[in-house]
N, C-alpha and C positions, 0 to 999 in steps of 0.2 A: 504494500500500500504506500502511496506517495506522501500522504499527509501524516505528519508526526504529531502526537498529542503532547501537550505541555506536561501533563500529569495523568496518571491512570485514573479512570472513573472511580468513584467511591461508593461503597455499598450504602444504600439509604437506610438500612436497618442497623448495621454495625459501625458505620462511619469509618471503615477501613478501606485502604486501596484495593481495588479489584485486581485479579491476576489475569494476564493475557493468556488466551487459549489459542495456540497456533492452529491454522487451518490444516485439515488433513485431506481435503478433497478440493478439486478445482472449483466446485460449486461453493464451498465454504469460503474459499479465497475470493471468489467473485462477489459474494455477499458483503464482506467487510471484516472488520476486526471484532472478535468476540472476547469479552472480559467477564469473569465470574467471581463471586465472593468465595473466599477460601475457608470461611468459618464453617464449622461442622453443622450440617443440617440446613444451611442457608441455601435458598433456591434463587437468590437474586443474580441477575446477569444483565449485561447490556451489549448491544451491537452498535458499533460505529460503522455506518454504511460506507461502502466503497464509492469512489467518485462515479462509477457507472450507475450504481443504484441510486445515488443522490440525484443524478440527472433524470432518471426515470421518475423519482418521487417529485421533483420540481415540475416536470412536465405534466404530471397528473393533477397538480394544483390549479392549472389553468382552466 
């Protein structure tokens, strides 16, 4: 991904930095960067969309 984050996203429940989860497939890589909370039992995660997906999302707002 070409865009670098200034800091990792933070878990809204635990207020801790989320951990980057590397893409394992081309589809995951296309979708963007996935981060998850490392705290036991927490299901919080976030996806930073790839530039390609951002263009699609921006086009659907029109």
